[in-house]
N, C-alpha and C positions, 0 to 999 in steps of 0.2 A: 808227725802229730803224736799226741799222747792219748792213750786209752786207759781209763781206770775201771777195773772190775771190782764191784762192791757186792758182797753177799748180803742177802736180806738179814735184817736184825730179828731178834727173838719174837716169836708169835705168842699170842695169849693162850691158845689151845693146841692140843695135839703135840706137845713138846717132845715126847719120846716116840712118836709115830712117824712112819714114812709117808710123806704126802707129795703130790705133784700139783694137780689142779682140782681133783675131785673133792678132797678135803682142803679147806682153806680157813684162814683165821686172821683177824686183825692183829696188830702188834700189841705186845704187852707193854706195861709202863716202862720196863727196862728196855724193850725194843725201841720205843720212841726216844728214850734218852740216849741210847747208843747211836741211833741215826742222827740225832742232833750233835753228838760228839764228832761223828764223821764229818758233818757239815762244817762245824767250827774248825776242825783240823784242816779241811780243804780250803776254807776261806782264807787261811793264812799261808797257804802253800802254792796254790795254782788257780788260775782263772778257768772255770768250767764253762764252756760254751753251750753245752747241751747235755741233758740227762735223759737216758732211755731206760725203761724198766720192762720187766716181764709182765704178764697179764694177771698174776695172782694178786689177791688183796695184800698179802704180805709184801710182795715186790712193790706194788703201787704206793703203799703207805710208807715204806722205807724211802722210796724216791721222793715222795711229797715232803717228808720231814727234812730230808737233806736239801731238797730244792728250796724249801722255805728259808733256810739259813743262807743259801747262796743266791737267792732271788733268781732262780732258774726254774721254769715250768717243765716238768717231765713229760715225755711222750711215751705211751704204752706201745710196745712192740710184741705182737703175738709170737713171733719166731724166737723170742727170748724166754719162752715158758720153760719150766723145768722138764727134765727127762721124764718120760712116762715110766712109772714104776710098776705098771701092770697089776698082776695078782697080789703084789706086796703092798699096794696102796692101803694105808690104814693099819698095817701090821707094825709091830715094834722093830726097832733097828736091830736088836739082838736076834730076833727071828730071822731077819734077812741075812745077817752076818753068818748065821749057822747053816744057811741053805747053800745048795750047789751054786746057784746064781750069785749069791753074796760072796762066796769065796773067790769066784772068778772076777766079780766086779771090783774087789779091792786089790787084785793083783794083775789082772789082764782086762782092764775096762773095755778095751777095744774089741775083745772077743766075747763079751758078755751078752747073752740073749735072755732077756727077762720075760718069763712066761706071762702071757696076757697083755703085754705091751703092744702099742700100735706102731712103734718104731724101734729100730735098734739104736744103740748109743751112737755108732758112727752116722746114722741117719739124722739123729738129733743134732750132732755136731755140724753136719752139712747144712741143715736149714738155718742154724744160728750163724754160721760163718758166712753163708751167702748174704744174709742180711747185714752183717758187719761190713762186708765189702761194699755193699750197695750204699750204706750210710756214709762210710768214710770217703767215698768219691766226692762228697759235697763239702769237704773241709780241706783247708790248706795245712801246710806242715807245722804251723804255729798253733793250731787248734787243739783243744783238749775236750774229750767227751767222757761221760761216765755211763757204764752199763750196770744196772742193778737187777739182780735176779737171784735164783737159788744156786747153791754151790755146785750141784751136779752139772748144770748147763754152763756155768761160768768156768768150770774145769775144762769142759769141751772147747770153749772159746779160747781160754788161755793156751791150751795145747795147739789149737789151730793157728793162733797168732805167732807162737814160737816155732811152728812147723816141727813139732815133736809128736811122738806116739801118745795116744790116750793112756797107754799103760803107765806112762811116767807122770800122770796127773797127781798121783799121791806123793810126789816129791815136793809139792808145794803146799804150804800150810795156808789155807783160807779159813781162818777162824770166824768168830762172831763177837765183836765187830772186826772187820778187816778191809784192807784195800790192796789190790795188786796193781801196780803202776807199770805200764809198758810204753815204750817209745818206738816210733817207726824208724827203720833204717832204709838203706837203698833197696830197690827192687821189691818193695812191698812187704818186706819182712819186719819183724818186731824184736826188740830185746826187752828183757825184764829189768826194770830199773830198781824196784824195791817191793818187798812184801811187808806191809805194816799190820801188825796184830796187837800185841800187848800195849803198845804206846797209846792206842786210842782209848783204852779203858781209864787212863789217868786224866783225861780231859773232863772238866766240869760240864755237865749237860745244861 
């Protein structure tokens, strides 16, 4: 089967702030247009059997905009929520990058413990991957599903599907808009077929 990992598109508020679920926002006009671009791209490439989204407004609206183009109704999955950013929720990305946690996060994601967070990053990966495995049991080898959420948790899922360390997540560019396409192999493992980034911005919304 094929799994498409799609990051949320641009939000209207909190553009330069770190958010997970406490701060949330609807999509900006550009965010809606980018989601429509993704939908149009997929419509001409692959049949999507089901769309799953995280629980944030941003995730749900991205999924709804894509689903409207593909005529697929999204389902919200709580386990696909973003990584808990703890005490850094609402702070600038630059503040986080300069912190001890931030320096570890961007080089050794699997070892990062974020102060004030309710779960570690490996724990976040575990709850998301358990749900992915539960969902994929219901599909045959020809099926294609899309998972739409924030880039942190999608990086966890990507590494889990490829069976690689979380520390290697930064080897893969998941921009905005973007699609990571993975295909199942034998014994429940997956391979990365393609990462699509810049090509999507050229599509008319």
